C-alpha positions in Angstrom: -29.2 6.0 2.3 -31.1 2.7 2.6 -29.0 -0.4 3.3 -30.2 -1.8 -0.1 -28.5 1.2 -1.8 -25.3 0.7 0.1 -25.3 -3.0 -0.9 -25.9 -2.0 -4.5 -22.8 0.1 -4.6 -20.8 -2.5 -2.7 -21.9 -5.2 -5.1 -20.8 -3.2 -8.1 -17.4 -2.6 -6.5 -16.9 -6.3 -5.8 -18.2 -7.4 -9.2 -15.9 -5.2 -11.2 -12.9 -5.3 -8.9 -13.1 -1.6 -8.0 -11.2 -0.3 -5.0 -12.3 1.2 -1.8 -11.6 4.8 -3.0 -14.1 4.3 -5.9 -16.7 2.7 -3.6 -16.5 5.6 -1.2 -16.7 8.2 -4.0 -19.6 6.3 -5.6 -21.5 6.2 -2.2 -20.9 10.0 -1.8 -22.2 10.8 -5.3 -25.1 8.4 -5.1 -26.1 10.0 -1.7 -26.2 13.4 -3.2 -28.4 12.4 -6.2 -32.1 12.8 -6.2 -34.4 9.8 -5.8 -35.2 9.9 -9.5 -31.5 9.7 -10.4 -30.8 6.9 -8.0 -33.8 5.0 -9.5 -32.6 5.7 -13.0 -29.1 4.2 -12.3 -30.5 1.2 -10.5 -32.8 0.6 -13.4 -30.1 0.2 -15.9 -28.9 -3.3 -17.0 -26.7 -4.9 -14.3 -23.5 -4.4 -16.2 -20.7 -1.8 -16.6 -23.4 0.7 -17.7 -24.2 1.3 -14.1 -20.6 1.9 -13.3 -20.3 4.3 -16.2 -23.2 6.3 -14.9 -21.8 6.4 -11.4 -18.5 7.6 -12.8 -20.2 10.4 -14.6 -22.1 11.3 -11.5 -18.8 11.5 -9.6 -17.4 13.9 -12.2 -20.1 16.4 -11.2 -23.8 16.9 -11.7 -23.5 19.2 -14.7 -21.2 16.9 -16.7 -23.5 13.9 -15.9 -26.6 15.8 -16.9 -25.1 16.5 -20.4 -24.6 12.8 -21.3 -26.3 9.5 -20.6 -28.9 10.8 -18.2 -30.8 12.6 -20.9 -34.2 14.0 -19.7 -33.4 13.4 -16.1 -30.3 15.6 -16.3 -32.1 18.6 -14.7 -32.8 16.5 -11.7 -29.1 15.9 -11.2 -28.5 19.6 -11.2 -31.2 20.0 -8.6 -29.7 17.2 -6.5 -26.8 19.6 -5.5 -29.4 21.2 -3.3 -30.0 17.8 -1.7 -26.4 17.9 -0.5 -26.9 21.4 0.9 -24.1 22.7 -1.3 -25.6 24.8 -4.0 -28.6 26.7 -5.2 -31.1 24.5 -7.0 -32.5 27.4 -8.9 -29.1 28.7 -10.0 -27.0 25.6 -10.3 -25.8 24.9 -13.8 -27.0 28.3 -15.0 -25.2 30.6 -17.4 -21.8 31.8 -16.2 -21.5 29.2 -13.5 -19.8 25.9 -13.1 -20.3 22.9 -10.9 -17.3 21.1 -9.5 -16.7 17.5 -8.4 -18.4 18.1 -5.0 -21.5 19.5 -6.6 -20.7 23.0 -5.3 -21.5 25.8 -7.6 -18.6 28.2 -8.4 -19.5 31.9 -8.3 -20.9 33.2 -11.5 -18.4 35.2 -13.5 -15.3 33.9 -11.8 -12.4 33.7 -14.2 -8.7 33.1 -14.3 -6.7 30.2 -13.0 -7.5 28.4 -9.8 -5.3 29.8 -7.0 -6.1 27.2 -4.4 -2.5 25.8 -4.3 -0.9 29.2 -4.2 -3.3 30.4 -1.5 -2.7 27.3 0.7 1.0 27.4 0.3 1.6 31.1 0.7 -1.2 32.2 3.0 -3.2 29.5 4.7 -0.6 27.0 6.0 2.5 28.9 7.1 5.5 26.6 7.9 6.0 25.5 11.5 9.3 26.2 13.3 11.8 23.6 14.4 10.6 23.7 18.0 7.2 22.4 17.0 8.6 19.2 15.6 11.1 18.6 18.4 14.0 20.4 16.9 14.4 22.8 19.7 12.8 24.1 22.9 12.9 20.8 24.8 9.2 20.7 25.6 8.2 18.0 23.2 7.0 18.1 19.6 6.0 15.8 16.8 9.3 13.9 17.0 8.6 13.0 20.6 5.9 10.4 21.5 5.6 11.7 25.0 3.2 13.6 27.3 4.9 17.0 26.6 4.3 16.3 22.9 0.6 16.0 23.5 0.6 19.4 25.2 2.6 20.9 22.4 0.2 19.5 19.8 -2.8 20.8 21.8 -1.2 24.3 21.7 -0.6 23.9 18.0 -4.2 22.9 17.3 -5.4 26.1 19.0 -3.4 28.3 16.8 -5.3 30.0 14.0 -4.3 29.3 10.4 -2.5 31.9 8.4 -5.9 33.2 7.1 -9.6 32.4 7.4 -11.1 29.7 5.2 -12.7 31.3 2.1 -16.3 30.3 1.3 -18.7 31.3 -1.4 -20.7 34.1 0.1 -23.9 33.9 -1.8 -24.4 30.3 -0.7 -23.0 30.7 2.8 -25.0 33.7 4.0 -27.6 31.9 5.9 -25.1 29.7 7.7 -22.9 32.7 8.6 -25.9 34.5 9.9 -26.8 31.5 12.2 -23.6 31.7 14.3 -21.4 34.6 14.8 -18.5 32.4 15.9 -18.2 31.1 12.3 -16.7 34.5 11.5 -13.6 33.4 13.4 -12.9 30.6 10.9 -14.4 31.6 7.5 -14.6 34.6 5.3 -16.5 35.1 2.1 -14.2 34.7 -0.8 -15.6 37.9 -2.4 -14.6 39.9 0.6 -11.1 38.5 0.9 -8.0 39.2 -1.3 -8.3 38.3 -4.9 -6.0 35.3 -4.3 -8.7 33.8 -2.0 -11.5 34.7 -4.3 -10.0 32.7 -7.1 -9.2 29.6 -5.0 -12.1 27.8 -6.6 -11.3 24.2 -5.4 -10.6 25.3 -1.8 -13.8 27.3 -1.8 -15.8 24.4 -3.1 -14.5 22.2 -0.2 -15.0 24.7 2.5 -18.5 25.7 1.3 -19.5 22.1 1.0 -18.4 21.6 4.6 -20.2 24.8 5.8 -23.5 23.9 4.1 -23.4 20.2 5.0 -25.2 17.3 3.4 -28.6 15.8 3.7 -28.7 12.9 6.1 -32.3 12.1 6.5 -32.1 9.2 4.1 -29.4 7.3 5.8 -28.5 9.1 9.0 -27.6 7.0 12.0 -25.5 4.5 10.0 -21.7 4.1 10.0 -21.9 4.7 6.2 -23.1 8.2 6.8 -20.3 8.9 9.4 -17.7 7.6 6.9 -19.1 9.7 4.0 -19.3 12.8 6.2 -15.8 12.4 7.5 -14.5 11.8 4.0 -15.8 15.2 2.9 -14.6 17.0 6.0 -11.2 15.3 6.3 -10.1 13.5 3.2 -10.9 16.3 0.7 -9.2 19.2 2.5 -6.3 16.9 3.5 -5.7 15.8 -0.1 -5.9 19.3 -1.5 -3.6 20.8 1.2 -1.0 18.0 1.0 -0.8 18.3 -2.8 -0.5 22.0 -2.5 2.4 21.7 -0.1 4.1 19.0 -2.1 3.6 16.5 0.7 3.6 12.8 -0.2 0.7 11.4 1.7 -1.3 8.2 1.2 -4.7 7.5 2.7 -6.9 4.4 3.0 -10.2 3.4 4.5 -11.7 0.2 5.7 -14.3 -0.4 3.1 -13.4 -3.7 1.5 -13.5 -6.3 4.3 -17.0 -6.7 5.6 -16.5 -10.1 7.1 -15.4 -8.9 10.6 -12.1 -10.7 10.1 -9.0 -9.9 12.2 -7.7 -7.5 9.6 -10.9 -5.4 9.9 -10.9 -5.6 13.7 -7.3 -4.4 14.1 -7.1 -1.8 11.4 -8.4 1.8 12.0 -11.2 3.0 9.8 -9.1 5.8 8.4 -5.3 5.8 7.9 -2.9 8.4 6.6 0.8 7.8 6.0 3.6 10.2 5.2 6.3 8.2 3.4 5.0 5.0 5.1 5.0 6.6 8.5 1.5 6.3 10.0 0.8 9.8 11.4 -3.0 10.3 11.3 -5.8 7.8 11.8 -9.5 7.8 12.6 -12.2 5.6 14.1 -15.8 5.9 13.0 -19.1 4.7 14.5 -22.7 5.1 13.7 -24.0 6.7 16.8 -22.8 9.4 19.2 -23.2 7.0 22.1 -20.3 4.9 20.7 -17.8 7.8 21.0 -16.0 6.2 24.0 -15.7 3.0 22.1 -14.1 4.8 19.1 -11.6 6.6 21.5 -10.7 3.2 23.1 -10.0 1.8 19.7 -7.7 4.7 18.8 -5.5 3.5 21.7 -5.8 -0.2 20.7 -5.5 -0.2 16.9 -2.1 0.5 15.4 -1.0 2.7 18.2 2.5 3.4 16.9 3.7 4.9 13.6 5.7 1.8 12.7 6.7 -1.5 14.2 9.4 -0.2 16.7 11.4 -3.4 16.6 12.0 -3.0 12.8 13.5 0.5 13.3 15.4 0.3 16.6 16.8 3.5 18.1 14.6 5.9 16.1 12.4 8.3 18.0 8.7 7.5 17.5 6.6 10.6 16.6 3.4 11.7 18.1 0.4 10.5 16.1 -2.8 12.5 15.2 -6.2 10.9 15.4 -9.9 11.5 15.4 -12.9 9.7 16.8 -16.2 10.2 15.0 -19.5 8.7 16.3 -22.6 10.0 14.5 -22.3 13.7 14.6 -19.8 13.8 17.5 -16.1 14.3 16.5 -13.0 14.9 18.6 -9.3 15.1 17.7 -6.5 13.5 19.7 -2.8 13.1 20.0 -1.6 9.6 20.5 1.5 9.5 22.8 3.3 7.0 25.0 1.9 6.2 28.5 4.7 4.9 30.7 6.6 1.8 29.7 5.7 -1.4 28.0 4.6 0.2 24.8 1.2 1.5 26.2 -0.2 4.7 24.6 -2.8 7.2 25.6 -5.2 9.4 23.5 -5.1 13.1 24.7 -7.8 15.3 23.4 -6.5 18.3 21.3 -9.9 19.7 20.4 -13.3 20.3 21.9 -16.1 17.8 21.2 -17.4 19.0 17.8 -20.9 18.6 16.4 -20.9 17.9 12.6 -24.6 18.4 12.6 -23.8 22.2 12.8 -22.0 24.4 10.3 -19.5 25.5 13.0 -18.7 21.9 14.0 -18.1 20.9 10.3 -15.9 24.0 9.7 -13.9 23.2 12.9 -13.2 19.7 11.6 -11.8 21.1 8.4 -9.8 23.7 10.4 -8.2 20.9 12.6 -7.5 18.8 9.6 -5.6 21.6 7.9 -3.7 22.3 11.1 -2.7 18.6 11.1 -1.6 18.8 7.5 0.7 21.7 8.3 2.2 19.6 11.2 2.7 16.6 8.8 4.5 18.8 6.4 6.8 20.0 9.2 7.6 16.4 10.2 8.1 15.0 6.7 11.8 16.1 6.4 12.5 14.2 9.6 10.6 11.0 8.7 12.6 7.8 8.6 12.7 5.6 5.5 10.4 2.7 6.1 10.0 -0.2 3.7 6.6 -1.4 4.9 3.8 0.8 6.2 2.1 -0.4 9.3 -1.5 -0.9 8.3 -0.7 -0.7 4.7 -1.6 -3.2 2.0 1.1 -4.6 -0.2 0.9 -6.5 -3.5 -1.8 -6.9 -6.1 -5.2 -6.3 -4.7 -3.7 -5.7 -1.2 -2.7 -9.3 -0.8 -0.6 -8.5 2.3 -1.6 -6.3 5.2 1.1 -5.5 7.9 0.2 -5.4 11.6 2.3 -4.9 14.6 2.6 -8.6 15.5 1.7 -10.4 12.3 1.1 -10.2 8.6 -2.3 -11.0 7.1 -1.8 -12.6 3.7 -4.5 -13.4 1.2 -3.8 -15.9 -1.6 -6.1 -16.6 -4.5 -5.5 -20.3 -5.0 -7.3 -20.3 -8.3 -4.8 -17.8 -9.7 -1.7 -19.3 -8.0 0.4 -20.9 -10.7 2.6 -23.9 -10.1 1.1 -25.0 -6.8 1.1 -28.6 -5.7 -1.1 -28.5 -2.5 -4.6 -27.1 -2.2 -6.1 -25.7 1.0 -6.3 -29.0 3.0 -2.6 -29.8 2.3 -1.4 -26.2 3.0 -3.4 -26.1 6.2 -2.0 -29.4 7.4 1.6 -28.3 6.6 1.3 -24.9 8.4 -0.2 -26.6 11.4 2.5 -29.2 11.4 5.1 -26.5 11.3 3.5 -24.8 14.3 5.2 -27.4 16.3 8.7 -26.8 14.7 10.4 -24.2 16.9 12.7 -22.6 14.3 13.2 -18.8 14.4 14.3 -18.8 10.8 11.1 -20.3 9.4 7.8 -18.5 8.9 4.9 -19.7 11.1 1.3 -19.2 11.9 0.6 -16.3 14.3 -0.4 -17.7 17.7 -0.8 -14.4 19.7 -4.1 -14.0 21.5 -4.3 -10.3 20.5 -4.9 -11.2 16.9 -8.0 -13.2 17.7 -6.4 -16.0 15.8 -6.3 -18.5 18.7 -3.3 -20.2 20.3 -1.1 -22.6 18.6 -1.9 -21.5 15.0 -5.6 -22.3 15.3 -8.2 -22.3 12.6 -8.4 -18.5 12.6 -4.7 -18.2 11.7 -5.3 -20.1 8.5 -8.7 -20.3 6.8 -10.5 -20.5 3.5 -12.9 -17.6 2.8 -16.5 -18.3 1.8 -15.6 -18.0 -1.9 -13.8 -21.3 -1.6 -10.6 -20.1 -3.3 -9.0 -17.4 -1.1 -6.6 -18.6 1.5 -6.1 -16.2 4.4 -3.0 -16.5 6.7 -1.9 -14.7 9.8 1.9 -15.1 9.8 4.8 -14.2 12.0 7.4 -12.8 12.4 7.1 -9.4 10.8 10.3 -8.5 9.1 11.8 -6.3 6.4 11.7 -7.6 2.8 14.8 -8.3 0.8 15.1 -7.4 -2.8 18.5 -8.9 -3.4 21.6 -10.3 -1.8 23.2 -8.7 1.3 25.9 -6.2 0.5 28.9 -8.1 2.1 30.1 -11.7 2.2 29.8 -11.6 6.0 26.1 -10.7 5.8 25.6 -13.3 3.1 27.1 -16.0 5.3 24.7 -15.0 8.1 21.7 -15.1 5.8 22.6 -18.5 4.3 23.2 -20.0 7.7 19.7 -19.0 8.7 18.1 -20.0 5.4 19.7 -23.4 5.5 18.6 -23.8 9.1 15.0 -23.1 8.0 15.4 -25.5 5.1 16.7 -28.2 7.5 13.7 -27.7 9.7 11.3 -27.8 6.8 12.8 -31.0 5.4 12.8 -32.7 8.8 9.0 -32.0 8.9 8.6 -33.7 5.6 8.3 -30.8 3.1 10.2 -28.9 0.4 10.0 -25.2 -0.2 10.3 -25.1 -4.0 10.6 -21.2 -4.3 13.7 -20.2 -2.4 14.9 -16.7 -3.5 15.7 -13.4 -1.9 12.2 -12.2 -2.5 11.1 -14.9 -0.1 13.5 -14.1 2.7 12.9 -11.3 5.3 15.4 -9.7 7.7 14.7 -8.9 11.4 16.9 -6.3 13.0 18.6 -7.4 16.2 15.9 -5.8 18.3 13.1 -7.7 16.6 15.2 -10.9 16.7 15.5 -10.7 20.4 11.8 -10.6 20.9 11.3 -14.0 19.3 14.5 -15.7 20.4 13.1 -16.9 23.7 10.2 -18.8 22.3 11.6 -19.9 18.9 14.8 -22.0 19.0 16.3 -24.1 16.2 15.3 -27.8 16.1 17.8 -29.9 18.0 19.2 -31.6 14.9 19.8 -28.3 13.1 21.3 -26.6 16.1 23.8 -29.4 16.7 24.7 -29.9 13.1 25.5 -26.2 12.6 27.9 -26.0 15.6 25.9 -23.0 16.8 26.4 -21.0 13.6 22.7 -21.0 12.8 21.8 -18.8 15.8 22.3 -15.1 15.7 25.2 -13.7 17.8 24.2 -10.8 20.1 23.4 -7.7 18.1 23.1 -9.6 14.8 20.2 -9.6 12.4 18.0 -12.7 11.8 16.9 -13.9 8.4 13.6 -15.8 8.0 12.5 -18.0 5.1 8.8 -17.2 4.2 6.2 -17.9 1.5 5.3 -21.6 1.7 2.4 -21.5 -0.6 4.4 -23.4 -3.4 5.7 -26.0 -0.9 5.1 -29.7 -1.4 5.5 -32.9 0.5 9.1 -34.0 0.3 8.1 -37.4 -1.2 5.8 -35.9 -3.9 6.2 -37.9 -7.1 5.0 -35.2 -9.6 7.0 -34.6 -12.7 7.8 -30.9 -12.5 9.7 -30.6 -15.8 6.6 -29.1 -17.5 3.7 -26.9 -16.4 1.5 -26.8 -14.4 3.9 -27.6 -11.6 7.0 -25.9 -12.9 7.5 -22.5 -11.4 8.5 -19.5 -13.6 10.8 -18.3 -10.9 13.1 -21.4 -11.3 16.5 -20.6 -12.8 17.3 -22.3 -16.1 19.9 -24.5 -14.3 20.7 -28.1 -15.0 20.3 -30.4 -12.1 17.4 -28.7 -10.3 15.0 -31.6 -10.8 15.8 -35.3 -10.5 17.1 -36.1 -14.0 15.4 -39.5 -14.2 11.9 -38.6 -12.8 11.6 -34.8 -13.0 10.7 -34.8 -9.3 11.5 -31.9 -7.0 13.4 -33.3 -4.1 15.1 -32.0 -0.9 18.3 -31.6 -2.9 16.4 -29.4 -5.4 15.9 -26.9 -2.6 19.7 -26.9 -2.1 20.2 -26.3 -5.8 17.9 -23.2 -5.5 20.1 -21.9 -2.6 23.1 -22.1 -4.9 21.4 -20.7 -8.1 19.1 -18.0 -6.5 21.0 -17.0 -3.3 24.6 -17.4 -4.2 24.7 -16.1 -7.8 24.7 -12.6 -9.2 26.2 -11.1 -6.0 27.3 -7.5 -5.6 30.8 -8.6 -4.6 33.3 -11.4 -5.6 32.7 -14.5 -3.6 35.7 -16.1 -1.8 37.1 -19.4 -2.9 35.4 -21.2 0.0 32.1 -19.6 -0.8 32.4 -20.7 -4.5 33.2 -24.2 -3.4 30.0 -24.5 -1.3 28.0 -23.0 -4.2 29.5 -25.6 -6.6 28.7 -28.5 -4.3 25.1 -27.4 -3.7 24.5 -26.9 -7.4 25.9 -30.3 -8.4 24.1 -32.2 -5.6 27.3 -33.1 -3.8 25.9 -32.0 -0.5 23.4 -34.6 0.9 21.3 -32.3 3.1 20.9 -28.8 4.5 22.3 -30.0 7.8 25.5 -31.2 6.0 25.7 -27.8 4.2 25.8 -26.1 7.6 29.0 -28.0 8.3 30.8 -26.5 5.3 34.0 -24.7 6.3 32.9 -21.4 4.7 29.8 -21.3 6.9 31.6 -22.4 10.1 34.2 -19.7 9.7 33.6 -16.5 11.5 
């Protein structure tokens, strides 16, 4: 595909807010279309008509040919041959059907699709407990160790429960070209009836066997991505669904800026219940294979942030490196101490320019799905997926050391400061060493620069999107802690953060549990050495603001609605009144409507100390009352209250 064609699809995806999955599918469909069809789509008015036509093309050539394409519909049917997955003369003929991949289903086939039943009962037999670390003592998926890599390598060499069914009439020439293919595939017509009727599976495997035309855009990373999506994503999705396995996949297709998020995130990611278990790196040329392998070890090398789930065994991770037509599968396991990992090859070097190489990629993918299904019952419950995007439009991306947050300032309601003010505030707070207050990431591994440099906070070229790299990484809270003791600890830390923020000359304006995160003790210890409370807060709290050994730490986050403490805006009415504010008297200065430092303390009482899952003690109710009625002059004074000082 020409770069102009790639830009055309990308432009439509950006203009209409379509996601990476749509973009990838559109590129795939557009690639398979004939030159006439591509020209026809590009020639339509630049509006949602082009999107409609691409959606029809993605539904399958035959369906598209019946509707808007009119006289050029026959060319679409013929384009299946351009993908190498069909018979141009017979496609769309009587008694046949064309599926989503443009693969013709055998004429005369009838009855229900048995793909799910065939995969579940025959193809992917369950693994034993020893293969996932439940016995045997020589490693397994539950062990991120060198023995685990050896166990996974042995697993990848095992045959599936049956050979992969392909449509014989279209596969004959490929099967005749290499006798080794017979070890992996069998014509559906020659197999049991269950395989013969596995239409969707046959479409995927036949598409892989026959390949796709690459002379138009070969040698580009786009081609590698499209090729791997057909050989990995399609069989993975079908097999996972058939096994009832809850997987989620994503690809790096939206960020073309070369920003930190793009640089540290693998090209392909697959999670099982938020556990990152399978990933891939993709390059344009075979000469870049070693670079892809190196990036497998560098980018998101663990299945989750280990500090957020202390004491839980980290599993082995599967991965592939794809560079041009060269593909190899790996097991990612630990390599000594210090968190280092190594990529151990669990497959030969495969050539996707050949039918055998493509079929082997599908084979290894299905072996991996079987392993993921075996691990799933042992997977821990994780709130935030490493590498995952959270929020509307993927506003938050989670990395090992920091969170990448994107804020559309034009859509942000109730804000007081624009980009210059927010940037000045965050940079000012970089010098406030408080472990309970969010800060710009200063680690060199992020490429963000030291001390919260310009790369840690920036405005994108659109002039409206604020991008932040923030630390620490913690677990979100969706409500109050379950006990009064934990509530005390959380409030000590929130008030310590508020004291530091106020001392720096700012107010938060949006204090609520949604904007507080929790760091387990293991994660807290990693930041305690470099982030200590400001001297005034530490002394005023009599040591209660710091976490005792083995205790969790709570951190106040989300400063995008903050304001200078001396801001004289009247916030009683929009646009500066936040919809999250409780309908409580006394939040704003009664005379001026200003939001003051004591307004933050009122929010602590109304949002953090109300609607609790337990009855608050008399001392706790006394502090809540004093905060709500502005009887406490400062956050530092609140830390002196007897309820917070008591153990």
